[in-house]
C-alpha positions as CSV (number, residue, x, y, z in Angstrom):
1,X,115.8,34.4,97.8
2,X,117.3,36.5,94.7
3,X,120.7,35.2,94.0
4,X,123.3,37.9,92.8
5,X,126.5,37.1,91.1
6,X,129.2,39.3,91.0
7,X,131.1,40.2,87.8
8,X,134.2,38.4,88.7
9,X,132.2,35.3,89.3
10,X,130.4,35.5,85.8
11,X,133.8,35.9,84.1
12,X,135.2,32.7,85.8
13,X,132.2,30.8,84.8
14,X,132.0,31.8,81.2
15,X,136.1,32.4,80.5
16,X,135.5,35.8,79.1
17,X,137.0,39.3,80.7
18,X,135.2,41.8,82.8
19,X,135.8,44.1,79.8
20,X,133.4,41.5,77.7
21,X,130.6,41.7,80.0
22,X,130.8,45.8,80.5
23,X,130.9,45.8,76.9
24,X,127.7,43.7,76.5
25,X,126.3,46.0,79.4
26,X,127.1,49.2,77.5
27,X,125.6,47.5,74.1
28,X,122.0,47.3,76.4
29,X,122.2,43.4,76.5
30,X,122.7,42.8,80.1
31,X,121.2,45.2,82.7
32,X,122.6,44.5,86.1
33,X,121.9,46.2,89.4
34,X,124.4,48.7,90.2
35,X,125.1,49.4,94.3
36,X,127.6,52.1,93.9
37,X,130.2,51.1,91.7
38,X,129.9,47.1,92.2
39,X,127.8,45.4,89.3
40,X,125.3,42.7,90.6
41,X,124.0,40.1,88.1
42,X,120.8,38.4,88.3
43,X,120.2,34.7,87.2
44,X,118.2,36.5,84.0
45,X,121.4,38.2,83.4
46,X,123.3,35.2,83.8
47,X,121.2,33.1,81.3
48,X,121.5,35.9,78.9
49,X,125.3,36.1,79.1
50,X,125.2,32.1,78.2
51,X,123.0,32.9,75.5
52,X,124.8,36.0,74.0
53,X,128.1,33.5,73.9
54,X,126.6,30.8,72.3
55,X,125.2,33.2,69.6
56,X,128.7,34.5,69.4
57,X,130.5,31.2,69.0
58,X,128.0,30.3,66.2
59,X,128.4,34.0,64.3
60,X,125.8,35.9,65.3
61,X,126.7,39.7,65.4
62,X,126.1,41.7,68.5
63,X,123.2,43.6,66.6
64,X,121.4,40.2,65.5
65,X,121.6,38.9,69.3
66,X,120.2,42.5,70.1
67,X,117.5,42.0,68.0
68,X,116.5,38.2,69.0
69,X,116.7,39.4,72.8
70,X,114.5,42.8,71.9
71,X,111.8,40.5,70.1
72,X,111.3,38.6,73.3
73,X,110.4,41.5,75.6
74,X,108.0,42.8,73.1
75,X,104.8,41.3,71.4
76,X,104.8,38.6,70.2
77,X,107.3,37.6,72.9
78,X,108.8,34.2,72.8
79,X,106.9,32.7,69.7
80,X,108.1,35.9,67.9
81,X,111.3,35.3,69.3
82,X,111.7,31.6,68.4
83,X,110.3,32.0,64.9
84,X,113.5,35.2,64.3
85,X,115.9,32.9,65.7
86,X,115.1,29.7,63.3
87,X,115.3,32.2,60.7
88,X,118.4,33.5,61.6
89,X,119.8,30.2,62.2
90,X,118.7,29.1,58.9
91,X,120.5,32.4,57.2
92,X,123.5,31.3,59.0
93,X,123.6,27.8,57.7
94,X,123.1,29.0,54.4
95,X,126.0,31.1,54.7
96,X,128.6,28.4,56.1
97,X,127.3,26.1,53.4
98,X,128.5,28.8,50.8
99,X,131.5,29.4,52.8
100,X,132.1,25.5,52.5
101,X,131.6,25.4,48.9
102,X,133.6,28.1,48.1
103,X,136.7,26.5,50.0
104,X,136.0,23.3,48.3
105,X,136.2,25.2,45.1
106,X,139.1,26.8,45.7
107,X,140.8,23.5,47.2
108,X,139.7,21.9,43.9
109,X,141.6,24.9,41.9
110,X,144.7,24.7,43.9
111,X,144.7,21.0,43.2
112,X,144.5,21.7,39.2
113,X,147.4,24.6,39.7
114,X,149.3,22.0,41.5
115,X,149.2,19.5,39.1
116,X,149.9,22.0,36.3
117,X,153.0,23.4,38.0
118,X,154.1,19.2,38.4
119,X,153.7,18.3,34.6
120,X,155.3,21.3,33.6
121,X,158.0,20.5,35.6
122,X,158.4,17.0,34.4
123,X,158.2,18.6,30.7
124,X,161.2,20.7,31.4
125,X,163.0,17.9,33.0
126,X,162.9,19.1,36.5
127,X,162.3,16.9,39.5
128,X,160.4,17.9,42.4
């Protein structure tokens, strides 16, 4: 038996707005069935929504998510999708490492500036 989910059920389950799900549909990421004005989501759509939201949480763009989904649908299928996903994960990881380094460098620079200010204030006889 095919289980269908309404947009209301999925918005509650995933904690997103109906606008978000309609956006994913407009972007071609999910393809609910239509019965009149009602959208009916299949289990596959539900699973995809979970994966899309997971991708968004870790910083993937909609374009990156679309590319990963599309690779699954065409040859080489799941193997290609997994390899692409691993590549994108490594790129994201490297980007985050660089951001962490940049933040650490900035914090160090701020510490040096603060020390200089405190030193200068002491030289001119102003207490902090």
